[in-house]
N, C-alpha and C positions, 0 to 999 in steps of 0.2 A: 540777852542769850544766856542760857544756863552754863555754868562752867564745864559740866560733863559733856555737854554737846560741842562746846568749843574744842575740848581735847579729842573727841572722836573725829571731828572734821579735820583736825590737824594730822591725825594718824592716817586717815584715808588719803589725804592729800599727799602726805609723805610717800605712801606706798605707791600712788599713782605716779608721783614724780620719779620714784626709783625706777618703776616699770618703763617709763618713757625714756629715762636716761640709759637703761640697759638696752632698749630697742634701738635708740639713736646710736648707742655705742656699737651695737651689732651691725646696724646699717652701715655706719662709717667704716667699720673693720672690713665688711664684705666688699664695699665699693673700693676701698683703698687697696685691698689685696684681691682684686677680681681675678686676675690671671692665675694667681695661686689657688684660690678657692675653686675656680672652674676646673683647673687641672686636678685638684684633689677629689672633686665630685666625679670627674670622668674616670680617673684611675680607680676610684673606689668602686664604682659601678661596674667597670670593666672586669674587676676581679671576680665578680659574681656572674659573668657572662661567658658563654662559650662562643664568642664572636667579638663584635666591636660595636661600641657606642661612641659617637662623636657628637659634640656640641659645638656649634659655630660661634655663639656669643652668649653672654649672660648679663642681664641687667637686673637691678634691684630698685624697687619703688617703695617709698616709705608709706605714703598716704593711701595708696591703692589697696593694700591689705591690712591697714592699721586696725587693731594694735599689733597685728602680725606683720610678717615680712614677706613681701611678694618678690618672687624671683621669676624672671622672664627669660626662658631659654630660647635660642634662635637656632634654626636648622639643625634640629635633633634628628639623628639617623642611627638606627639600629640595624645591623647586618649580622647574619650568622657567618660561621667560619667558611661555609661552602658557597657563599654569595657569588663568587667569581664564576661558578659553574652554571647556576640556575638563574641569576640576575633578578631575583624577587626580594626586594626590600621589605623587611618586617615593618619598620616604622620610618617615615619620612615626614617630619613636621616642621614647618617654618616657624610657628609660634607655639611655645609650650610654657604656660604661665602657671606658677604654683605659689600659693599663699600659705605660709607656715604659721601656726599658732605659737606665738612666743611663749606664752605662759605654759603651755603644754610642753614645749621644748625645755623650759627651766625645770620642769617636773621629770625630765628624762624621757618623755613620750613624743614621738614625732606624729603630730597631728596636722595633716594638710587640710586646712580650712577650705581651700578652694583650689581646684585645678581646672584650667581651661586649655584646650587643644584647638588650634585653628589652623586651617590651610594644610591639611595633613592627609597622608595616605597610609592605611594599615592593611597589610596583606599577610594572612596566615597561609602559608604555601606548604604543600606536601606533594613531592614528585611521585612517579609512577612505582618507585621502588619502596615507598613508604617513609622516606626521609623528609622531615619538616623543618622549616626554618625557625620554628619555635623552640628547637633544640638550643638556640642562643641562651635560653634561661637555664639550661642545665650547668651545674658546676663543672669546671674543668677537672679532668681525671687526675691531674697531678697537684691539684690544690688540696692541702691538708684540711680535714675537717676541724672547724673551730670549736673550742670549748665554750661553755656558757660564760667563763671568765673572759675568754678572748672577745666575746660579743659585747662585754661591757654591760650586760643586763639590759633592762628596759623592755618595753613591749613593741610589737610590730606597729607599722605606721597605720594611721587611720585617716579616711577621707571625710570631708564635710560636704561640701558642694562640688560639683563638677559640670563642666560644659564643653561640648564638642561643636565646633562651627566649621562648615565646609570641609568635612572629613569624609573621605572615601574609605569604606571598610570592605574587605573581601576575605572569604575562606575558600581558597582554591585548592581542592583536593583531587589531584590528577590520578592518585592511586585508585580512588573509588568513584571517579567520574562525577564529582560534586563541585558545584560552584555557587557560593552565596555572596552576593555583591550589593553594597548599599551605598548610596550618596546621602551622607548625613548633613542636611542643611543645618539643623539644630537638634542637639540632644542635651537637655539640662536636667540635673537631678540633685537630690539631697539625700545624704546618707545618714543612717542611724545604726548604732552598734549595740543591740541587746546581747545578753549572754550567749545566746544561741548562734549568733553569726552577724548578720547585717540585714538592713532593710533599706529600700531606696524608693523615692517618689520621682517618677520620670515625666518629663514633657518633651515630646519629640516630634520632629518633622523630617521624615526620611523618604528618599526615593528608592524603591526596591528595583535594582537593575537585574538581579537574578536570584531565584531560589530554586536551583536545579539540583534535585536529589539524584538525578541521572541526566547528564548533559545531552545524551543522545535522544532523550525524550522531551527535552524543553524544560522551561522555567515556570514555576508558580508565580503569581502576582508580578509578572514581568512589566517593568516601567510603570509601576503604580506607586503613587504617594501614599505613604502611611503617616498619620498624624493623629495626636491625641495624648492623653495622659494614661500612665501605666504605673503599677505598683510591682516591685520586685523584691525578692528576699532570698536569703541563703542560709541554710542550716548546716553547721559544722559537723554535727553528729551524723546526719544522713547523707551529707555531701550533695544536697539538691538545692536547685535554684527554681523558685516559682515566679511566674509573671501572670498578672491579671490586669484586664481593663474592661470597664463596662461601656466604654464608648470610644473604641479605636476605629478611626475612619481609614478605610483601604479603598483607594479610588474615590467613588462618590458614595459609597455605602458604609454605614456604621455597624461594627461587629462587637460582640462581647467576646473577649479572648481569655482563655485560661491555658497556662503552658507550664510544664515541668521539665527540668533538665536534671538528669542524674550524672553528676560529674564524678561520682565515686567509681564508676565503671572504668574498664580499659579505654573503651571508646564512649564518649558522652552519649547517653540515650535521652530522647525527648518524646514528649507527648503534648500535642497542641489541640486544643478544643475551640472551635469557632461557632458562634451562633449569630445569625443575621435574619432580620425580618424584612419583608417586602423589598426583595431584590429582583431585578430583571434577569431573565435567562441568560441573555447574552453578557450582562455584566458579570454573572457568576462564571460563565465559562472562560472569560477573559482572565480570570484569577487562577486558572488551571493550567497544568502543563500542556505542551502543543499536542501530544499524542492523545490526550483526553479532550482537549478543546476542539480539535478537528472533528471528532466524532459528534461532540454535543452541538457544534455549529450547524449540523445537518438538521437540527430541530430547533424549535423555538417555542415560546410561550407569550401570549399577548399581554398577560398581566403579571405583576410581581408575585414571588413565591417566598416561602419561608424555608431556610436551610439551617442544618447543623452538620458540622464536619469535624472529624478527628483525624489528625495526622500524627503518626508516631513511627519511630524508628531509631537509627543510630547515625550520629554525625560522621562515624568512621567509614561507613560502607553499607551498600545495599540500597534497594528502593524502599521507600516508607510504606507503612500500612495506611490505607485510606479507607475511611468509612463515612458516607455522606447520607444524611436523612433529609427528605424534602417533603413538604406538605403543599399540595396544590389543590385549589378550590375554585370552581366555576371559572375555568380558564379555557383557552383555545390553544390546543397543541398542534403546531405545524410539523408534519412529518414529510419525508421525500415523496412528492407527488400528490399530497392530499392534506386534509386537516381533520382534526377531531375536535368537535365543539362540546361545550359544557362539561369540561373535564374536571373531575374531582377524585384524587387518589393520593395515597402515601407512596413514597418511593425510597428505596435504599440502594446505595451503591457501595460495593466492597471490591477490593483487589485481592482478597484472601479467602475465597470460598472454601477451598481445601486447606485445612490447617496444616497438613504435612508438606504443602508446596509453597512456592515463593510468592512475592507480591508483584505480579505481572499480568499482562493482557489475557493470557490463557487462563489465569485464575481469577478473573474478574467477572462480576455479574451486577445486573440491575434487577431488583426484585420490586414488583408493583403489588400494592394491596388495595382492595376495595375500589378498583378502578371503574369509574362510571363515565360515560361520554356518549356523543352522538357522531357516527361516521356516515356521511352522505345521507343524512336524515334517518339513520337507523340507530336507536338507542341501544346501548349494551353495557354489561357489567362483566369485568374480569375479577373474580374473587381473589385469585393469586396469579401472578404472572412473573416470568423471569426471562432475561436475556443472559445467557452464560457464555463464557469462553470468547473474548473480544477478538481473538485471532481467527477463529471459525465460529462465529456467533450462532447460537441456537436459541430460539424463543419457545418457551413452553407456558401453559396456563390453562385456566378454566374460563370458558367464555359462555355467558348467558345473555339472552336478548328476547324481548317480546315487543312486537310492533305491528302496525297495520301494514299489510302487503303493499299497498299503494306507495309506501315509502321506498320500496325496492326499485321503483321505476327510475329513480336517479342513478342507481347503481347498475342495473341491468341494461340500461340504455336501449339499444336496437335488438336485444334478445327477447325480452317479454315486457308486457305492459299489464300491470294489475289494476283493477278498479275496485275490488272488494276483497275482504278476507283478512285474517290475521296469521301471524307466525310466532312460534316459540322455538327458541334454540338453547340447547344445553350441551356444550361441547368441550372436550379437552383437546388441546392442539399441541403439536410439536413441529417447528419448522426452522429451516435454515434462514439466515438473515443475509441476503445478498444486496450489496449496495444500499444498505440501510432500509431495505424493504423485506416484508415477509415473503418467502419463497417456498413454494411447494409444501403447504402445511399438511402434515399427517394428523388427522382428526379421529376422535372417537366420541360417541355421543348421539344425540337424537335431535332432529329438526321436524317440527309439526307445522303443516299448513292446514288452515280450516276455512271452509266456506268461501274459497277463492273464486273470483272471476277474473279471467285473464285472456290475453291474446298472445300466442306464440308468434312473433313478428316474422322471423324468416320464412315461415310457410303460411302465414296468415290464418292460423288456426285458433278459434275462439273456444274457450273452456268457461264453464260456469259452475258455481256451487261445488267446487272441486276441493277434496281433502287428501292429504297424504302424510305419511310418517316415514322419515328417512333415518335409519340406524347405522351408524358406523361402528363396526365391531372387528377389531383386529385387521384392519386394512380392507375388510369386506363391506359392502353396501347391501343392507337389507331393507326392503320397502314393504311396509305393512299398512293395512286399512286404507288403501288408496281408492278414493272415489273420484272419477272424472266424468264430467258431463259437458257434452258439446251439442248444443241444440236439444233434440229429443233423445240423443243417445246417452245412456248412463252405463258406465263401465266400473266394475269393482275389481281391484288388482292387488296382487302380492307379488314381490319380486326379489331378485338377488343378483349381485354382481360381485364375483370372487375376485380378489386382488385389485379391487377398484382404485385404490389411491396410488398404487404403483404404475398403473396404466394411465390414470388421469392426465398426468402432466406430460409424459414422454411418449406414450404409445395409445392415444385414445382410440385408434382404429382397432385394438385388440380388446377393447371392452365389449363384453358380452352380457347384456341384461336378460335374465331369464324371468319372463312374466308368466304368472297364472291369472288369466283374465276370465271374469264372469260378467254376463250382461243380460238383463231382461230384454233390451231392445237396443240395436245398433243400426244407425242410418249412415251408410257408407259415404253418401254424398257430403256429409258434414266433416269428412276426413279427406276430402280430395286434395287438400293442401299437401299431403304426403307424395302425391304423384308429381307435383311440380318440383323444379330445381329450387334448392334453398337459397334464399337471398344471402348475399355476403354479409357477414358480421365483421365490423371494424373492431379489431381488438386493439387495446391501449398498448400492449407490450408484445413484441415478437421476439421469441428465444432465438438466439444466434444458431444458425444450423437448421432451422425448422420453423414451422408455423405455430409451434406450442409455446405457451406462456407459463411462467412459474407463478402467476397470480391466479388465485383460485377462481375469481370472477371473470377475468379476462378469457381464461381457458374454457369456461362453460360453453361458449359458442362452439369451439372446436369439438368438444366432447359430444354435444347434441348433433353435430353435423356427421362426425366420423364414427361415432359409437354404433354398436350392433345390438339388436334386441331379438331374443327368441321367445315367441309368443305362444303359449298354449291356451286356446280360446275355447270357451263353452258359452254359447250365446243362444238365448231362447228364440229371438227373432232378429233377422237381418234384412234391412230394406235398402234397395238401391234403385232409384227411379221406380219403374213398375215391378221390379223383382222383389219377391218376398221369400225368404228361406227360414225354416224353423229347425230347431234342434241342431244347430251348427257346432261342429267340432272341427277345430283347425289348428295347425301348427305353422306358424309364420316366423320367418327369419328376416328382419330388416337390416340392411347394410347401408353404407354410404353410397352404393351404387344402385340400390333398389330393394325389391321384396322377393324372398324365396318362399314359395307356397308349398307346404308339405301336408299330405294326408288330410286334405279338407273333405269333410262329409257333412252332407245337409239334406234336408227334406224340402222338396219344392214340387209344386203342381201335381200332388199325390204320388210323387215318385221320389227318387234319390239321386243325388249327384255326388261324384267323387272327383277331386281336383288335385293336380300337382303341377307345379311350373314355377315361373319366375317372372318379375316385372323389373326391367332395367331402365332407369332414368337416363334421359338424354337432354341435351341442350334445347332441342326443338321438338323431340318426339320421344315418348316413352314406349319401349319395346316389350312385348310380352311373349312368352312361350308357355303353352298350356297343354297338358294331358288331362282329358276329361273322360269320365264315364258317366253316361246318363242312363238311368234305370226306370223304365215304365212311368215316364212323366206324361201328364196330359199335354198333348202337343199344342193345343191351342193356347193354354196358359204359358207354356214354355216360350212360344214365339211371341206372345204378347209381352212377356217380361223383358225379353232381349230386343225389342223393337224390330222383330222380323229378321234379326241378324243382318240388317242392311238391305234385304230384298225388297223390291217394290212390286214386282209382278205377282208374287205370291205372299199373302200375309196370314196372320193368325185367323182372320175371318174366313179364309178358304180351307181351314183344317179342322179335323176332328179325329180323335183317337188317342192312341198311347205310343210314345216314342222311347225307344232306347238307342243309344248311340255311343260311339267311342270317337274321340277327336284328338288329333295331335296338331295343333295349329300355332303359328306365330302371327304377330300383328302389332298394330300400333295403337296407342290411346292418348288422347290430348290430356293436358293438365286438369281439365274439368271432367274427365272420365268418359268422353265420347270416343267411339271407334273412329280410327282414321280411315276414310274410304280407300278401297283398293290396296289395303296394307296386309290383309290376311292371307296367309299361305299355310298349306298343310293338307291333312287327309282326314275325312270323316267317314265313318261307317255307320250307316242308319238302319234301323229296324223299326218298322211300323206294325202295329197290330191293332185290329178292329178299328180301323181308321176310315176316314172319308175326305174326299176332295170336294168342296163346296163352292159353287159358283166361280169356278176357275175360268175366267173369260177366254183364254187361248183355246181351251178344249170346247167350250160352248160354240165358239166361232167355226171350229172344224166340223162340230156335230151338226150344224145346220144343213150342210150338204151331204156329209158322210153318213150321219146316224140321225135323221130327222125324227125317228120314232123312239129314241131312247132318252132317258132322264140324265142329261148331262150336268144338271145342277147339283145333284147329290150322288157322287160316284163312290160307292163303297169299296174299300180296299182292305180285305181281310188280313193280308199280309204282304209286306214289301221290304225286301233287303236291297240296299244300295250302297255304292261306294262313290264318294265325291272327292275330287282333289281341288282344293282351293288355291287359286293362283292370282292373287290381287283382285281385279275386277272381273275375273272369270272363274266359272265353276265347271270343272271338267266331269261330266257324267259318265262314269264307267258303264259299259253295257249292263243293262239290267232288264229284267222282265216285269212288266207292270201288269198286274192282274186285278181286275175290278169288276163291279156289278154291271157295268156299262160296256166296257171294251177291255181288250188286252192289247199290250204293245210291247215291243222291244224298243228300248230307248238308249241312245248314246250320243255323245257330242259335247258341245261347249255352250254354256249359257253365259252370255255377257251382261254384267250388271250395268254397263254403259254402252258397249258395242261389242261386235264380234260374235253374236249368237249364231250358232249353226248346229242344230240338233236334228238327228235323224230318228224317224218314227216308222217302224215296221208294224202296221196295225191290221190285224186280221178282222174281216168284216163280220165274221161269225159272232152272233149274239151269245155272251157268256151265260145268259139265263138258260139257254138250252142244255147246258152242261152242269147246272148247279147241283144236280142229284148224283153226279158221278164223284166217287171218293178216291178211286184209283188214280195215283198220280201219273203213272206212265200213260194211262188212257187219256187223261186230261191233256198231257202234253201232245199227244198225237192229234186230238181233236182241235187243239189250239190253232193250228195253221190250216185246217180244212176250209176249203172255199177260197174266196178272193182275199189277197193280202195286199193292202196299200203301202207303198213305200214312199212315205212323205218326208219332207224336211222343213223345219222352221229356220229361216235363214235371214239375215240382215242384208238389205239391198244397199245400193249406193247412197240412198237418202237417210239411211240409218233406221229404217222401218223394217220390222220383222214380218215376213211374208211366209205363208205356208203353202207349199206346193208339192209336186212329185219330186222325188229324190232323184234327179238326173245323175248325180255323181255316182249313186249306187250302181247304175248300169254300167258306167265306165269301169267300175271296180270289177264288175262281173266279166 
């Protein structure tokens, strides 16, 4: 071995030996004078505390911290001076182990190479007045400030490694209603001291018991384990602490974490940023405070989502600022009462919408962007949507959708069934959110239906090739370019409902739809469903205090049933069974009770009709009340069109000529439009001109013995005015003069449609042909009763047959 190497080795060995001797000496000194050293340490530390520090025992170990000295403190307790009042101990540690670097100590520097705290409790407490037990670290007011010389020089203590095992740590701020509490199973770190401050690499396993920024609203990440590795650092110039982790496990999910704490402020301010991919909705909600979690748990997602969250505020007081971003793709969103499939959207939550207000529920909002999904088989897109003010939530947004109308069958259920057609919707909406569901939306925009085939189920009305455009403008509903076809009937309509949305939910009976209707051809039989009672529609939700619902779809059945329509009609042709009318003009008002008919005018049977009245729907019978004016119609066509008005003895085949009449009648009609027998009551004034009675069997029978040489098969009636009272199955014939080409007669009595016929005939036997050249009315009247006058009666006998004979009752009257 070279001589120089031997010399170097001897020097190193000597230095090591000297260092070991010094360490052994220090170790022996401390152990020999343990009581004195412990008292010195306690008294020295208490000089710098505004409270009390006590150490139960102290032990030193040589090899545990070699080449340094390890000191194990037992039952270390730190209390502030007002501990007796509040009973919150700042530090209570059963085991407090410190390893001091001997070499650094010889250089005048206290370097703690390792510190380990086990089985301890740390509580930073602040009462409601703002007093904190951390004031124990403030110097006593009567303690004089030491000079640099008194301090003896040297640098501040530095830490190397540190470990916390089984330590509970809490920040209990009752002044600001905050509580942060953690059970530290293990926290190990290694410190470094660059010129700017310090850095630490941490390995932790902690149970978060409470992270309540406001204890009234609950805790974030309550009872969740936090584990993983973190980096932390402190900058002395900026007084800021930073914390970061690329893989911090919170519960069962792994987060990226970046945090900043500004300790240079009067109250430490913080900003925490979290990023997690593929987290389940319920797992995310469990990390939030109770007031937020209870709301979020009303919803759910079937697949994991990606989230970014920012939490910032002050540890001193006030609720924190929250900002959460979420990305959802091809997911199923469960909402109260339903589901939205195939969801894709971006979402943002913030509790600071208005920058001039605080961080609370009233200032909170959820914003949705590029929301696409399917609700009950209906695809839709919400370009932008928001739910603001969580105390009184209001939802707003832009809604677009295009779909086949058959998809609406799942939603409309027992209201309508579509078999063909398409729909386009472009709407802006604003609605209250009640019990987490959209309630009474106020909408603006347009809905278009094209080429629709549908059945309106409550009235069993079928429509085909139907189109319509619904425009919602300032609460009003405007209907344009509507084409409705039912069977052969084609109707083109435009309409308007003022104040529609206000009445829609609360007072549907006040809705008045004003229609302007044109049609080339209308067949009333295809709309007989309106005569029947509407089938009950089962709504999903019934509003308390009434039958109306805040759900726009559920309420549709109520609106269709209770709403009113005012129709102004212009129809080229109207068909009903055998009836044909042309150039029809009508004003109709439909209500929940029936139909009011106003100013109906039409052409029929080469004449005109005018009509006013109403049709009231009933459970078993539909009642009508009509005022009709008939002008110069062909009586044969008129009777044919109305099935002889229920008469059997006289029909359209027995009539010829022109009829004018005024009628005020009431009656009943069935759901299929058939007149109810014996239901008609009222009065009819009839005027016949240039008419004839053809092959009327009752008169032919009379004529066989009374007028054997006269043509009773074609009785010409130049003029006849009569009044009839209709009383169910009886027609009261008011006294009238019948003048014809064959005979004259004075007629009055009762004609029974079923029974009760009793008609008196005063028939002069004089042939009217003898007087056909006389034009003087008075002279004609005198000649009318010359000669023999037969007083006959057509009366029903006991068997129900009508027999004609002499009117014996007339003699009794005389």
